[in-house]
C-alpha positions as CSV (number, residue, x, y, z in Angstrom):
1,M,9.4,141.2,138.7
2,E,7.9,139.3,135.4
3,L,4.7,137.2,136.5
4,L,5.0,133.5,135.6
5,K,2.3,133.4,133.1
6,D,3.8,136.2,130.9
7,R,7.0,134.0,130.0
8,E,7.7,132.1,126.7
9,F,10.1,128.8,127.3
10,K,10.5,127.5,124.0
11,G,7.0,128.1,122.7
12,L,5.5,126.4,126.2
13,F,3.5,129.2,128.9
14,F,2.5,128.1,132.1
15,E,-0.1,129.9,134.9
16,I,-0.9,129.0,138.3
17,L,-4.7,129.0,137.7
18,R,-5.9,129.1,141.2
19,E,-5.2,127.5,144.9
20,E,-7.7,124.8,146.3
21,T,-7.4,123.9,150.1
22,R,-8.4,121.6,152.0
23,D,-8.5,121.5,156.3
24,D,-10.3,119.0,158.4
25,D,-10.0,116.2,160.2
26,Y,-9.0,113.6,157.4
27,Y,-6.5,115.8,154.8
28,R,-5.1,119.3,155.0
29,Y,-3.2,120.3,151.8
30,L,-3.0,122.9,149.6
31,K,-3.3,121.9,145.3
32,L,-1.8,124.6,142.7
33,I,-3.8,123.8,139.3
34,V,-0.8,124.5,136.6
35,R,-2.0,125.3,133.0
36,A,0.7,124.1,130.7
37,S,0.0,125.6,127.0
38,N,2.0,124.3,123.7
39,F,1.6,127.2,121.1
40,N,4.4,125.4,119.1
41,E,3.8,123.7,115.8
42,K,5.0,120.5,117.0
43,K,3.8,118.6,120.2
44,K,6.4,119.3,123.1
45,K,7.0,116.9,126.1
46,I,6.3,119.1,129.5
47,A,7.8,117.3,132.7
48,L,7.2,119.1,136.0
49,W,8.9,119.7,139.4
50,M,7.5,121.8,141.7
51,R,8.8,122.4,145.7
52,Y,7.0,124.2,148.1
53,V,8.5,127.0,150.6
54,S,5.4,127.8,153.0
55,V,5.5,130.8,155.5
56,E,3.2,128.6,157.7
57,A,4.5,124.9,157.0
58,G,8.4,125.2,155.4
59,L,9.7,123.3,152.6
60,I,7.8,121.3,150.9
61,R,7.6,118.7,148.2
62,G,4.6,118.6,145.6
63,T,2.9,115.6,144.7
64,I,2.1,116.3,140.4
65,W,-1.7,114.1,140.4
66,T,-2.2,114.8,136.8
67,M,-0.7,111.4,134.8
68,N,3.0,111.6,133.6
69,F,3.5,114.9,134.4
70,S,6.0,114.6,136.5
71,S,8.0,112.1,134.5
72,G,7.3,113.9,131.4
73,S,4.0,114.0,128.9
74,Y,3.3,115.0,125.2
75,L,1.4,118.1,125.0
76,Q,-0.2,119.1,121.3
77,S,0.5,121.7,119.1
78,N,-1.6,124.8,119.9
79,A,-3.4,122.8,123.3
80,F,-3.2,123.0,126.8
81,V,-3.6,121.0,129.7
82,D,-4.3,121.8,133.8
83,I,-1.7,119.7,135.9
84,E,-2.6,119.1,139.6
85,I,0.3,119.5,141.9
86,Q,-0.4,118.8,145.8
87,F,1.2,119.8,149.0
88,D,0.8,118.0,152.1
89,N,0.2,119.8,155.5
90,V,-0.2,123.3,153.8
91,T,-3.3,124.8,154.8
92,K,-3.1,128.0,152.4
93,A,-1.1,130.4,150.5
94,H,0.2,133.1,151.5
95,D,2.4,136.1,149.9
96,G,5.8,135.7,150.6
97,D,5.4,131.6,149.9
98,R,8.1,131.0,147.4
99,I,8.0,127.8,145.1
100,E,11.4,125.9,142.9
101,L,10.2,124.8,140.0
102,E,11.8,123.5,137.0
103,I,10.5,122.1,133.5
104,N,11.9,119.2,132.1
105,E,14.8,118.4,134.7
106,G,16.3,122.2,134.0
107,R,16.7,121.3,130.7
108,I,14.4,124.0,129.6
109,A,14.4,126.2,133.1
110,K,14.8,126.3,136.7
111,L,12.7,129.1,138.0
112,L,12.4,130.6,141.7
113,L,8.9,131.8,142.1
114,I,7.4,134.1,144.6
115,R,3.2,134.8,146.1
116,E,2.8,138.7,145.6
117,N,-1.0,140.3,145.9
118,S,-1.8,136.9,144.8
119,Q,0.1,136.1,142.0
120,W,3.3,134.2,140.8
121,Y,6.1,136.1,139.9
122,I,9.2,135.0,138.8
123,V,12.1,136.0,141.1
124,E,15.0,133.8,139.2
125,S,15.5,132.5,136.1
126,T,17.9,130.0,134.4
127,D,17.1,129.1,131.2
128,Y,19.6,126.2,129.5
129,S,18.9,127.1,126.0
130,S,20.5,130.9,126.0
131,I,23.3,129.5,128.4
132,N,24.2,126.8,125.2
133,K,24.4,129.5,122.8
134,E,26.8,131.2,125.2
135,L,28.8,128.1,125.7
136,K,28.5,127.9,122.1
137,S,30.2,131.7,121.6
138,R,33.2,130.3,124.2
139,I,34.5,127.4,122.0
140,E,37.8,127.7,120.4
141,H,40.3,125.6,117.9
142,F,43.4,125.8,116.3
143,E,43.2,125.1,112.2
144,S,47.1,125.1,112.5
145,I,47.3,122.1,114.7
146,E,44.7,120.8,113.5
147,E,46.3,120.5,109.9
148,Q,49.4,119.0,111.5
149,F,46.7,116.0,112.1
150,G,45.3,116.2,108.6
151,L,42.2,116.8,110.3
152,V,38.9,119.2,110.2
153,L,37.0,120.1,113.9
154,Q,33.9,121.9,112.9
155,H,30.4,122.3,113.9
156,F,30.7,122.9,117.5
157,S,28.0,122.7,120.4
158,A,27.1,122.6,124.0
159,K,23.9,121.3,126.0
160,V,23.7,121.6,129.3
161,I,22.2,119.1,131.2
162,D,22.1,120.9,135.1
163,D,24.4,123.4,136.8
164,N,27.3,121.3,136.3
165,S,26.7,118.8,133.7
166,L,26.8,119.5,130.0
167,K,27.6,118.1,127.0
168,L,30.0,118.8,124.2
169,Y,30.2,117.7,120.7
170,C,32.2,118.7,117.7
171,E,32.4,117.1,114.0
172,V,35.8,115.1,112.9
173,L,37.0,115.2,109.3
174,A,39.8,113.8,107.2
175,L,41.7,116.4,105.8
176,N,40.9,117.2,102.5
177,D,39.4,113.8,102.5
178,E,43.1,111.9,102.6
179,V,42.9,108.1,104.5
180,L,44.7,109.0,108.2
181,D,47.5,106.5,108.2
182,T,48.4,107.1,112.5
183,S,46.0,107.3,115.5
184,F,44.7,110.4,116.9
185,T,43.1,112.0,120.1
186,I,40.8,114.5,120.5
187,E,41.1,116.4,123.5
188,V,38.8,119.3,125.3
189,A,39.7,121.8,128.2
190,I,37.6,123.5,130.0
191,Y,38.3,127.0,131.6
192,D,36.4,128.8,134.4
193,L,36.6,132.6,134.0
194,D,40.0,133.7,135.4
195,Y,41.3,130.5,132.7
196,N,42.2,128.1,135.1
197,I,41.4,124.5,133.9
198,V,38.8,122.9,135.6
199,H,38.0,120.1,133.6
200,R,40.1,117.5,130.7
201,D,38.9,114.9,128.5
202,E,39.8,113.0,125.6
203,I,38.2,110.4,123.2
204,S,40.9,108.2,120.9
205,K,40.8,106.7,117.5
206,M,42.7,104.2,115.9
207,A,43.3,104.5,112.1
208,W,41.7,101.5,111.1
209,E,38.9,103.1,113.3
210,F,38.2,106.4,111.5
211,K,36.5,106.2,108.1
212,G,36.7,110.2,107.3
213,F,34.2,111.5,109.5
214,E,32.8,111.3,112.6
215,V,30.7,113.5,115.7
216,F,32.8,113.3,118.6
217,E,30.6,113.4,122.2
218,F,32.2,114.5,125.2
219,K,30.0,114.1,128.4
220,V,31.4,116.1,131.2
221,S,29.8,115.6,134.9
222,D,29.8,117.1,138.4
223,L,32.1,120.2,137.3
224,E,33.3,121.7,140.3
225,I,31.8,125.3,138.9
226,S,28.3,125.8,137.3
227,V,27.7,126.0,134.1
228,E,27.7,129.9,134.1
229,E,31.3,129.9,135.2
230,I,32.6,128.5,132.6
231,G,34.9,131.3,130.5
232,R,36.4,129.2,127.3
233,I,36.0,125.8,125.8
234,R,38.9,124.5,123.7
235,F,39.2,121.5,121.0
236,Y,42.5,120.3,120.2
237,P,43.9,117.1,118.7
238,S,46.9,115.3,120.3
239,K,48.6,111.9,119.7
């Protein structure tokens, strides 16, 4: 297992510096001090969400007291901030406790951490930036069909939103800069690892609407499979 503090997330590092507790007649809580460091050349927006699974008190949602870091706040280049996250009704951190951590609503990473020997280790990690690259490699299109419609499809990309949602993009150009005289539709089909179609979407354009170049965006939500189970993505024109 890898220590949380040793993992890099797009130039960002996170470390649980210390654990503070209070247990008296007025209040009982566990507070974690999480240091976020930005080693990028530009400022980065950081938002954290954390849920604690305590062997003592069960499942607890954390409250972030450091201003704006629950909804997102910018951290300047080569700077760090210590973020206070409080869990009520927990009197102590124990080895075996777990943390569910999302960085920027999961767009950077979703992690499952475990405490062992007073250190926090990464048990599971979903890094959406690597999934984006993997999905892009699974995109297919058909030049011969595009030519029949006088179109070129190019520069495809995928951007994962969460486990079951993503956005797909492609550039649509008129072949040889010719003006189209017919309307057309760009369709996208998503397949699972067994190549069963699990989603289909389309965007239609009237001939007079299309000026020869446009970026098409497809918003896919509530897939019946996770984005990691996508086996193939196909773009193609139709009437």
